[in-house]
Backbone bond lengths (Angstrom), bond angles and torsions (degrees), N, CA, C in turn:
res aa  C-N    CA-C-N  psi(-1)  N-CA   C-N-CA  omega(-1)  CA-C   N-CA-C  phi
1 X - - - 1.375 - - 1.494 109.63 -
2 X 1.317 123.01 -44.60 1.446 127.58 178.23 1.520 110.02 -53.56
3 X 1.360 116.66 -48.59 1.487 125.26 -178.53 1.605 107.18 -57.34
4 X 1.313 116.70 -45.85 1.438 118.90 -177.13 1.580 109.81 -61.75
5 X 1.310 112.84 -46.83 1.478 117.63 177.87 1.546 111.69 -55.50
6 X 1.390 114.45 -45.86 1.443 118.11 177.35 1.554 113.01 -54.84
7 X 1.353 112.71 -47.44 1.449 117.07 -178.38 1.569 111.92 -60.87
8 X 1.358 115.25 -36.66 1.387 122.54 -177.63 1.551 109.01 -64.34
9 X 1.362 113.46 -49.29 1.474 120.28 -171.34 1.547 106.70 -66.72
10 X 1.283 118.62 -49.26 1.523 125.69 -173.86 1.497 106.21 -62.57
11 X 1.337 122.49 -51.28 1.420 125.93 -176.48 1.534 111.22 -63.46
12 X 1.274 116.56 -39.90 1.541 123.09 179.15 1.467 108.75 -62.80
13 X 1.307 119.64 -49.54 1.475 120.28 -178.12 1.482 111.42 -63.05
14 X 1.289 122.19 -33.93 1.431 121.99 -179.37 1.550 109.73 -69.09
15 X 1.321 117.39 -50.96 1.493 120.87 179.47 1.464 111.70 -57.60
16 X 1.309 118.92 -46.17 1.491 122.41 -177.86 1.462 109.02 -64.45
17 X 1.328 119.82 -38.19 1.477 122.24 178.00 1.460 112.18 -64.44
18 X 1.307 118.67 -41.18 1.535 121.43 -179.46 1.500 106.99 -72.18
19 X 1.309 123.30 -35.99 1.459 124.45 176.21 1.475 108.88 -61.82
20 X 1.327 121.28 -47.40 1.415 123.22 178.43 1.533 114.50 -60.94
21 X 1.333 114.02 -40.39 1.525 121.95 174.23 1.463 113.03 -58.55
22 X 1.406 114.06 -42.74 1.462 116.71 178.35 1.436 114.50 -62.82
23 X 1.354 116.68 -34.82 1.446 120.59 -178.31 1.538 116.13 -78.48
24 X 1.340 111.76 -23.39 1.529 118.87 -175.54 1.449 114.13 -98.45
25 X 1.326 120.62 -38.44 1.467 121.59 -176.32 1.525 114.26 -117.42
26 X 1.265 118.72 5.93 1.460 122.17 174.88 1.632 111.16 98.06
27 X 1.328 111.19 160.92 1.506 119.58 -173.85 1.509 114.36 -69.03
28 X 1.346 118.20 -33.87 1.415 117.35 -177.20 1.540 112.26 -64.00
29 X 1.390 113.97 -53.42 1.526 116.91 -179.80 1.526 107.35 -61.81
30 X 1.346 117.43 -35.77 1.521 113.02 -179.71 1.532 108.86 -66.63
31 X 1.307 117.52 -34.52 1.501 118.12 173.79 1.443 115.63 -58.87
32 X 1.399 115.15 -40.49 1.443 120.47 179.42 1.499 108.34 -64.26
33 X 1.344 115.92 -44.00 1.492 118.10 -173.30 1.576 110.50 -77.68
34 X 1.331 115.51 -11.91 1.448 120.28 168.02 1.531 112.67 -61.18
35 X 1.346 109.98 -19.72 1.473 120.68 178.19 1.620 110.56 -81.60
36 X 1.304 117.38 -1.83 1.515 121.48 170.22 1.524 104.90 -56.31
37 X 1.380 116.09 130.58 1.460 119.67 -172.22 1.529 114.52 -77.70
38 X 1.308 115.64 24.14 1.478 122.37 -170.95 1.613 107.99 -69.12
39 X 1.351 112.51 -46.07 1.460 113.76 -175.06 1.569 111.61 -63.13
40 X 1.391 115.08 -50.32 1.462 118.15 -176.49 1.579 107.72 -72.28
41 X 1.306 117.02 -33.59 1.463 118.98 178.80 1.523 111.80 -66.07
42 X 1.334 115.90 -39.53 1.461 117.80 177.96 1.559 110.42 -64.04
43 X 1.363 116.70 -41.83 1.382 116.99 175.12 1.545 118.67 -62.59
44 X 1.254 114.00 -46.97 1.563 122.84 175.54 1.556 107.77 -60.52
45 X 1.298 116.76 -42.65 1.425 116.57 -174.22 1.484 111.47 -66.30
46 X 1.360 116.13 -49.14 1.444 119.16 177.81 1.582 113.56 -62.67
47 X 1.339 113.22 -33.71 1.474 114.68 172.12 1.555 114.37 -60.79
48 X 1.368 110.82 -40.15 1.444 117.25 177.84 1.511 115.73 -68.18
49 X 1.353 114.62 -35.77 1.476 118.68 174.76 1.489 113.24 -69.16
50 X 1.420 118.62 -39.14 1.391 122.10 -174.76 1.582 115.38 -90.93
51 X 1.437 113.16 -31.81 1.439 115.95 -179.04 1.533 114.09 -111.01
52 X 1.358 120.79 -10.89 1.382 123.24 179.46 1.475 107.58 108.40
53 X 1.433 118.59 154.87 1.458 126.40 -177.32 1.471 113.49 -65.88
54 X 1.348 119.64 -30.77 1.417 119.56 177.59 1.497 111.58 -70.60
55 X 1.346 121.20 -41.16 1.324 120.49 175.15 1.617 112.34 -62.56
56 X 1.219 119.29 -40.79 1.441 122.44 178.50 1.547 113.23 -65.07
57 X 1.405 115.84 -38.48 1.373 126.07 178.20 1.582 110.51 -60.33
58 X 1.336 111.94 -47.99 1.504 115.35 178.13 1.484 111.47 -71.24
59 X 1.301 122.04 -33.21 1.517 124.87 175.86 1.528 108.33 -64.08
60 X 1.331 119.29 -35.13 1.498 123.20 -177.31 1.514 106.24 -64.14
61 X 1.343 120.87 -30.85 1.512 116.73 -179.90 1.492 108.91 -70.06
62 X 1.360 121.36 -42.01 1.494 123.91 176.79 1.444 110.89 -66.18
63 X 1.298 117.30 -29.64 1.519 121.40 178.23 1.557 109.00 -58.06
64 X 1.292 117.42 -34.01 1.444 118.40 -178.77 1.497 110.01 -63.55
65 X 1.336 117.96 -34.73 1.475 118.73 177.84 1.528 109.16 -75.11
66 X 1.316 115.69 -34.79 1.475 120.84 177.44 1.516 110.25 -57.54
67 X 1.269 116.08 -36.16 1.539 121.07 -176.93 1.521 107.36 -68.27
68 X 1.232 118.57 -36.25 1.488 119.10 178.42 1.539 108.76 -65.58
69 X 1.345 114.02 -44.24 1.485 119.56 175.58 1.561 113.45 -58.40
70 X 1.333 115.24 -34.86 1.548 120.19 175.16 1.489 112.84 -61.54
71 X 1.288 115.11 -36.92 1.487 116.88 178.37 1.535 111.04 -70.44
72 X 1.288 119.93 -36.25 1.512 124.56 172.84 1.527 106.44 -61.96
73 X 1.364 116.40 -40.11 1.484 118.88 -177.54 1.476 107.42 -61.93
74 X 1.367 120.49 -39.57 1.476 122.49 -174.66 1.665 108.22 -72.14
75 X 1.300 111.62 -37.12 1.528 113.67 176.08 1.507 112.88 -61.95
76 X 1.323 115.91 -45.22 1.472 122.61 -178.37 1.598 108.01 -63.60
77 X 1.322 111.56 -43.22 1.506 120.49 179.18 1.487 108.47 -56.92
78 X 1.297 120.68 -46.80 1.487 127.48 -174.65 1.578 104.47 -65.83
79 X 1.282 116.75 -53.97 1.491 120.34 -171.27 1.498 109.16 -68.58
80 X 1.275 118.60 -46.24 1.506 122.78 -176.21 1.545 106.80 -63.40
81 X 1.278 120.37 -49.70 1.415 120.28 -173.48 1.584 111.95 -70.87
82 X 1.298 117.54 -23.91 1.471 121.73 170.08 1.508 112.94 -65.03
83 X 1.299 118.38 -29.47 1.421 122.14 -174.69 1.557 113.71 -92.31
84 X 1.306 115.51 -32.61 1.468 119.03 -170.42 1.471 110.23 -85.57
85 X 1.343 115.34 157.10 1.441 123.99 175.59 1.476 110.28 -111.08
86 X 1.319 114.35 -94.16 1.518 123.53 176.80 1.459 110.15 -60.94
87 X 1.396 115.26 144.39 1.476 122.58 177.60 1.553 109.40 57.07
88 X 1.288 116.06 31.05 1.502 117.42 -179.85 1.443 115.89 -56.83
89 X 1.309 120.01 -48.78 1.434 117.40 -175.80 1.502 112.37 -68.47
90 X 1.360 115.18 -40.80 1.487 117.59 179.12 1.452 115.33 -59.42
91 X 1.391 114.15 -51.98 1.473 121.50 -176.11 1.526 110.47 -68.08
92 X 1.339 115.47 -36.96 1.435 120.42 -179.62 1.488 113.63 -65.77
93 X 1.367 112.57 -41.60 1.550 117.83 175.87 1.525 108.83 -66.01
94 X 1.281 121.13 -46.72 1.469 122.11 -177.63 1.517 113.13 -56.91
95 X 1.359 111.61 -50.73 1.521 116.74 178.71 1.557 110.83 -61.53
96 X 1.290 115.50 -47.33 1.579 119.18 -178.16 1.436 110.76 -56.96
97 X 1.270 118.11 -47.66 1.445 123.56 -173.10 1.586 109.82 -69.08
98 X 1.323 114.38 -40.65 1.461 119.72 176.61 1.580 106.97 -59.45
99 X 1.314 118.82 -47.74 1.509 120.83 -177.14 1.568 109.12 -65.64
100 X 1.352 114.55 -38.96 1.471 114.36 176.25 1.515 112.46 -55.80
101 X 1.344 117.71 -48.23 1.415 124.70 -177.49 1.578 110.43 -60.24
102 X 1.275 115.76 -42.87 1.529 121.24 177.00 1.538 109.73 -62.28
103 X 1.319 115.86 -50.95 1.451 118.18 -178.48 1.540 111.99 -62.90
104 X 1.292 113.64 -43.46 1.545 117.78 178.65 1.466 113.54 -61.51
105 X 1.404 118.50 -36.83 1.392 124.60 170.36 1.438 115.63 -60.08
106 X 1.359 116.78 -39.37 1.397 123.35 -179.74 1.517 111.13 -70.86
107 X 1.327 117.56 -40.78 1.448 124.52 178.79 1.493 110.87 -69.62
108 X 1.403 116.02 -27.05 1.416 122.04 179.43 1.504 113.89 -72.55
109 X 1.325 117.31 -13.24 1.470 127.83 175.82 1.484 110.17 -79.77
110 X 1.356 120.60 -21.91 1.401 119.75 177.83 1.505 111.29 -70.47
111 X 1.330 117.17 159.07 1.465 122.86 169.55 1.564 107.72 -53.78
112 X 1.334 113.61 130.31 1.461 117.43 -177.46 1.532 106.95 -82.46
113 X 1.350 117.93 71.54 1.460 125.74 179.15 1.444 104.98 -108.94
114 X 1.312 119.18 130.13 1.540 124.43 -169.77 1.612 107.02 -64.36
115 X 1.347 116.14 -37.42 1.509 114.44 -176.52 1.497 112.78 -77.66
116 X 1.310 113.78 -33.96 1.564 117.25 177.07 1.537 108.14 -64.83
117 X 1.295 115.93 -48.43 1.496 118.32 -179.72 1.409 112.10 -64.67
118 X 1.340 120.42 -37.19 1.406 124.77 176.81 1.563 112.35 -62.01
119 X 1.347 114.21 -41.32 1.413 120.37 -178.73 1.564 109.61 -69.36
120 X 1.288 116.85 -40.19 1.504 120.43 178.07 1.491 109.59 -64.11
121 X 1.312 121.49 -46.24 1.440 125.67 -179.18 1.548 110.54 -65.94
122 X 1.268 116.90 -41.86 1.531 120.06 179.34 1.562 109.74 -65.17
123 X 1.366 114.26 -38.31 1.469 117.78 172.44 1.507 113.57 -60.30
124 X 1.335 116.26 -48.55 1.475 122.50 179.23 1.625 109.15 -58.03
125 X 1.321 114.87 -39.68 1.411 120.46 -176.48 1.526 111.60 -61.99
126 X 1.429 107.99 -46.22 1.502 114.90 177.38 1.505 111.94 -58.14
127 X 1.308 116.75 -44.53 1.448 122.04 177.95 1.536 111.45 -59.58
128 X 1.302 114.55 -44.80 1.456 121.05 179.97 1.491 113.54 -59.45
129 X 1.387 115.05 -41.32 1.494 119.96 -177.38 1.557 107.47 -63.77
130 X 1.349 116.98 -40.76 1.386 121.38 -179.86 1.590 112.57 -64.99
131 X 1.363 112.71 -44.48 1.456 118.31 -174.31 1.583 106.72 -72.99
132 X 1.276 120.69 -40.24 1.435 123.67 -179.18 1.530 113.23 -67.87
133 X 1.265 117.09 -12.76 1.468 117.77 172.19 1.581 114.33 -58.18
134 X 1.383 112.44 -19.87 1.392 120.61 179.85 1.533 111.88 -79.08
135 X 1.303 117.29 -3.22 1.456 121.49 177.90 1.462 111.60 -87.08
136 X 1.336 118.68 114.27 1.504 121.05 178.18 1.477 116.37 -49.59
137 X 1.290 119.85 147.98 1.475 121.53 173.23 1.452 107.39 -70.64
138 X 1.456 113.24 145.40 1.461 121.27 179.98 1.495 108.15 -110.92
139 X 1.360 112.62 132.53 1.469 119.96 179.88 1.544 108.65 -100.42
140 X 1.332 120.52 122.35 1.383 120.81 179.03 1.548 114.46 -96.95
141 X 1.351 112.18 -4.88 1.538 119.39 -174.09 1.500 108.39 -62.84
142 X 1.374 118.45 137.80 1.367 123.85 176.63 1.523 118.03 77.91
143 X 1.295 116.47 -2.52 1.503 119.56 -177.84 1.516 109.50 -77.09
144 X 1.330 117.39 138.15 1.461 119.00 173.38 1.473 111.25 -73.32
145 X 1.289 117.36 134.35 1.471 125.02 177.57 1.493 109.56 -73.50
146 X 1.322 118.76 135.00 1.400 122.43 -179.45 1.607 107.01 -84.20
147 X 1.308 115.95 140.83 1.429 118.37 -175.21 1.563 109.95 -71.07
148 X 1.271 113.28 134.09 1.504 118.94 179.84 1.461 109.95 -87.17
149 X 1.313 119.41 126.26 1.427 125.99 178.12 1.553 113.78 -109.89
150 X 1.247 116.55 160.82 1.564 114.91 174.14 1.587 111.58 -57.40
151 X 1.305 115.01 -38.21 1.469 117.97 179.88 1.567 111.11 -58.60
152 X 1.400 111.97 -47.93 1.485 114.55 -179.48 1.501 112.53 -65.10
153 X 1.280 118.66 -33.24 1.457 120.64 176.86 1.541 111.00 -65.25
154 X 1.332 114.76 -39.53 1.490 117.02 178.92 1.510 111.75 -62.52
155 X 1.358 113.37 -43.38 1.491 118.38 -176.56 1.533 107.80 -66.86
156 X 1.285 115.54 -46.27 1.527 118.26 -176.48 1.489 108.42 -54.32
157 X 1.404 117.92 -50.63 1.459 118.22 -173.05 1.527 113.21 -81.67
158 X 1.320 115.93 -20.47 1.418 120.67 -172.75 1.585 110.50 -71.99
159 X 1.249 119.34 -39.62 1.515 125.18 177.72 1.537 108.00 -56.01
160 X 1.299 117.30 -57.89 1.471 119.04 -172.42 1.511 108.45 -66.27
161 X 1.286 120.51 -41.35 1.410 124.36 -178.40 1.510 112.19 -59.51
162 X 1.374 116.02 -45.89 1.414 122.65 176.19 1.459 112.29 -52.74
163 X 1.367 114.76 -48.77 1.489 124.28 -173.52 1.652 105.89 -65.20
164 X 1.307 115.04 -39.55 1.470 115.68 179.64 1.457 113.44 -70.62
165 X 1.319 117.85 -35.33 1.483 121.52 -179.42 1.478 111.09 -70.94
166 X 1.353 118.86 -36.99 1.400 123.82 174.09 1.547 115.65 -56.30
167 X 1.449 107.74 -51.69 1.443 118.72 -178.62 1.474 110.74 -59.98
168 X 1.256 118.56 -50.86 1.495 121.97 -168.20 1.576 106.04 -80.06
169 X 1.325 115.56 -31.75 1.490 119.95 -179.60 1.504 112.13 -67.10
170 X 1.363 116.15 -33.43 1.476 121.71 -175.63 1.603 110.57 -93.38
171 X 1.309 113.94 -6.64 1.492 119.94 -170.31 1.586 109.75 -48.39
172 X 1.266 116.13 -46.80 1.540 121.29 -172.66 1.540 105.02 -69.75
173 X 1.339 119.53 -29.27 1.492 120.57 -172.70 1.523 109.98 -84.93
174 X 1.384 119.71 -41.54 1.419 121.75 -175.64 1.527 112.83 -91.07
175 X 1.353 116.88 -9.80 1.478 117.38 178.04 1.392 118.19 89.31
176 X 1.367 119.19 166.34 1.473 122.92 -179.38 1.524 115.14 -54.78
177 X 1.318 117.46 -48.97 1.416 124.23 -170.57 1.534 109.02 -60.42
178 X 1.352 117.21 -58.72 1.488 119.62 179.12 1.433 114.58 -65.57
179 X 1.369 120.27 -34.12 1.384 122.53 175.78 1.593 111.54 -62.31
180 X 1.275 114.02 -40.32 1.482 121.10 171.93 1.378 115.66 -63.07
181 X 1.383 120.81 -49.17 1.431 127.94 175.62 1.488 114.72 -47.73
182 X 1.411 108.53 -54.68 1.484 119.37 179.24 1.526 114.33 -64.66
183 X 1.396 115.76 -27.86 1.444 117.01 174.36 1.509 112.76 -66.94
184 X 1.370 115.86 -21.28 1.408 116.84 175.94 1.518 119.62 -76.09
185 X 1.426 111.86 -5.18 1.439 119.17 178.55 1.591 107.21 -67.18
186 X 1.280 115.75 141.10 1.490 120.95 -177.28 1.492 111.63 -63.88
187 X 1.289 121.52 72.50 1.420 128.25 -168.49 1.605 107.62 -62.88
188 X 1.307 116.08 -45.74 1.490 116.26 177.98 1.575 114.79 -86.57
189 X 1.337 114.53 -28.35 1.386 118.96 -178.89 1.526 114.24 -66.36
190 X 1.348 112.12 -49.35 1.520 120.67 -174.17 1.575 111.91 -54.14
191 X 1.344 119.96 -51.78 1.464 117.32 176.64 1.472 114.42 -61.00
192 X 1.314 121.96 -33.71 1.480 125.88 176.66 1.583 106.62 -63.19
193 X 1.337 117.09 -44.91 1.399 117.26 -179.96 1.514 113.75 -60.68
194 X 1.348 114.50 -41.00 1.460 120.82 179.22 1.526 108.62 -64.51
195 X 1.302 116.83 -43.91 1.488 121.41 -178.99 1.534 110.08 -60.65
196 X 1.346 120.15 -46.98 1.433 123.41 -177.81 1.418 110.35 -71.51
197 X 1.350 120.06 -41.56 1.388 125.75 -178.16 1.590 110.56 -59.80
198 X 1.319 116.42 -46.89 1.428 121.85 -175.80 1.584 109.95 -76.60
199 X 1.377 117.18 -42.93 1.405 121.14 -175.72 1.502 113.60 -73.95
200 X 1.338 116.20 -38.18 1.434 119.75 -178.82 1.557 114.41 -115.65
201 X 1.320 117.39 -74.52 1.470 116.66 -176.85 1.493 107.01 -171.46
202 X 1.331 116.13 160.57 1.504 118.75 173.74 1.495 112.10 -63.63
203 X 1.305 119.87 -30.67 1.393 122.28 179.65 1.541 114.35 -64.11
204 X 1.382 113.23 -33.60 1.447 117.74 175.64 1.464 110.52 -72.53
205 X 1.293 119.95 -33.68 1.422 123.32 176.37 1.565 110.36 -68.11
206 X 1.262 116.11 -36.05 1.435 121.39 176.26 1.566 110.30 -59.73
207 X 1.360 111.79 -39.44 1.490 117.12 -179.83 1.442 115.08 -59.87
208 X 1.384 115.67 -33.53 1.465 122.75 177.77 1.559 107.16 -73.38
209 X 1.271 116.86 -38.01 1.544 116.76 176.75 1.481 112.64 -64.88
210 X 1.346 115.87 -35.67 1.493 119.53 174.27 1.445 117.87 -53.50
211 X 1.286 113.08 -37.37 1.547 119.42 -179.07 1.537 112.63 -83.59
212 X 1.255 117.98 -22.56 1.475 121.58 -169.58 1.526 115.43 -57.30
213 X 1.312 117.89 -44.22 1.489 116.35 179.28 1.422 117.52 -60.19
214 X 1.341 116.41 -24.61 1.458 122.04 179.88 1.550 111.69 -74.97
215 X 1.305 115.24 -22.57 1.482 122.02 178.33 1.439 114.54 -97.84
216 X 1.377 118.11 -12.96 1.511 117.44 -176.07 1.465 113.05 -73.07
217 X 1.302 120.23 -15.53 1.433 122.33 174.40 1.503 110.59 -59.37
218 X 1.370 121.53 -33.99 1.403 128.02 173.71 1.531 112.25 -58.01
219 X 1.446 112.97 -41.35 1.400 115.07 -178.63 1.560 111.15 -72.42
220 X 1.318 114.84 -34.67 1.523 121.14 -179.75 1.530 105.31 -63.96
221 X 1.325 118.57 -47.53 1.446 117.35 -178.31 1.567 110.20 -63.02
222 X 1.312 118.25 -39.18 1.440 124.21 -179.56 1.528 111.04 -58.61
223 X 1.270 117.90 -49.48 1.463 127.99 176.36 1.514 111.75 -58.80
224 X 1.301 112.71 -52.72 1.507 122.10 -178.51 1.514 109.76 -59.11
225 X 1.327 117.94 -48.45 1.416 123.04 -179.97 1.528 111.64 -65.48
226 X 1.265 118.15 -41.44 1.460 123.96 177.29 1.507 113.30 -56.84
227 X 1.361 114.54 -40.43 1.410 121.95 -178.39 1.582 110.88 -63.54
228 X 1.320 115.40 -28.66 1.434 121.16 -179.89 1.535 110.70 -92.21
229 X 1.259 119.73 -34.67 1.496 121.89 -162.85 1.625 112.53 -102.90
230 X 1.264 119.64 -21.45 1.420 119.50 -174.64 1.454 115.19 -62.06
231 X 1.326 115.70 -42.13 1.453 121.30 179.78 1.571 113.62 -67.86
232 X 1.349 115.33 -57.01 1.422 118.33 -176.40 1.579 115.15 -69.33
233 X 1.356 115.63 -31.14 1.454 118.43 -174.97 1.507 110.41 -102.81
234 X 1.332 120.41 -10.05 1.425 122.52 -176.79 1.514 110.57 87.57
235 X 1.261 116.81 163.48 1.523 124.30 -175.66 1.529 109.67 -61.50
236 X 1.343 120.15 -48.45 1.468 116.74 -176.51 1.533 115.55 -70.39
237 X 1.230 120.88 -50.06 1.421 123.34 179.64 1.488 114.09 -75.15
238 X 1.287 119.50 -31.40 1.448 125.70 175.15 1.484 113.97 -64.17
239 X 1.401 113.72 -46.90 1.465 118.75 175.58 1.510 113.29 -70.64
240 X 1.242 116.23 -33.86 1.522 118.31 178.16 1.466 108.64 -62.83
241 X 1.423 119.12 -49.12 1.378 121.62 177.95 1.514 114.22 -60.15
242 X 1.304 119.15 -37.15 1.455 123.57 179.50 1.529 109.12 -65.01
243 X 1.295 119.37 -47.08 1.395 127.28 175.85 1.521 114.33 -54.88
244 X 1.366 112.76 -46.15 1.475 119.73 178.84 1.509 113.30 -60.11
245 X 1.388 115.30 -45.48 1.422 118.43 -176.62 1.562 109.20 -69.06
246 X 1.264 119.86 -42.42 1.400 121.60 179.69 1.587 113.61 -67.84
247 X 1.281 116.42 -35.44 1.473 123.82 179.79 1.577 110.63 -64.92
248 X 1.378 114.69 -39.44 1.460 118.58 174.27 1.494 112.99 -61.90
249 X 1.289 117.03 -42.58 1.471 120.18 173.42 1.489 111.80 -60.86
250 X 1.253 120.51 -49.03 1.465 123.52 -179.24 1.598 112.98 -61.28
251 X 1.311 112.29 -38.04 1.458 116.13 177.49 1.509 116.41 -61.21
252 X 1.309 110.17 -36.83 1.545 117.95 177.51 1.569 109.68 -66.56
253 X 1.342 112.73 -49.61 1.437 117.59 -178.53 1.567 110.24 -59.80
254 X 1.358 117.20 -50.46 1.467 120.56 -174.72 1.578 105.29 -63.70
255 X 1.324 122.88 -36.22 1.470 122.25 -179.61 1.554 111.37 -62.85
256 X 1.321 113.62 -42.88 1.427 119.51 178.43 1.487 114.06 -63.26
257 X 1.386 116.41 -43.60 1.427 122.35 -178.30 1.590 109.51 -69.32
258 X 1.358 116.77 -39.32 1.375 120.44 -178.05 1.585 111.76 -65.61
259 X 1.337 113.01 -37.19 1.453 120.89 173.20 1.451 113.71 -62.15
260 X 1.358 118.98 -43.16 1.455 125.58 179.02 1.547 109.23 -66.18
261 X 1.326 115.71 -43.94 1.499 118.76 -177.93 1.478 111.31 -63.73
262 X 1.421 115.49 -46.87 1.480 118.27 177.76 1.499 113.58 -64.91
263 X 1.316 118.45 -24.61 1.365 118.19 178.12 1.522 118.40 -84.91
264 X 1.327 117.75 -3.35 1.427 123.41 176.90 1.481 111.24 -98.80
């Protein structure tokens, strides 16, 4: 029960923080910071605690493929939500999640080699950056801030927490490969997309998607480092080192993008 409460608190804080960031500094920077390795790190960490470091290390390899599927998820979310009218959020979510699972299953059929999966995900990232250039820039200036209520906070945090609990809870049943693939799902990004989509507009959600490929390199580094470090260093120190390496990368990318945005 204590472990479940820890998962709920940690995941809730991450999602609420990204939601606040999206409202204060704009969707593109929020999209970049959605690349913070906290969602995937939390998943792998709890797998390591509950199933052992070897399980989490193996799962981190498959997570590299799951990250590629998460970019396809974002592309489908963008295109589907652009076309739909009524029931936009519900249908867009259902279609995007279904496509994520199909792509993840396809990537799971590849040899689970860290460098092959890294190359595939980096290639998908490059394609996503090119495709997402078609997403118009979103201006948050002058927009009225929506009042935050206890109910909205619960909804924001509840979606991400539910996803995390399902993935880590089923880890021992579905095995390392599928646990890792599902860890690549945008656990913290998806609830933020829903929040922004419903609270503001689909265009604002698209702005977050536009920035996500620039931050996903951090997630790739985290998964890659975890696959090397979790066994020799243990779950706690191994994951801490992986997060530190990936956060340094993300900080550089965010600083460059912020400078460019302020300069325009």
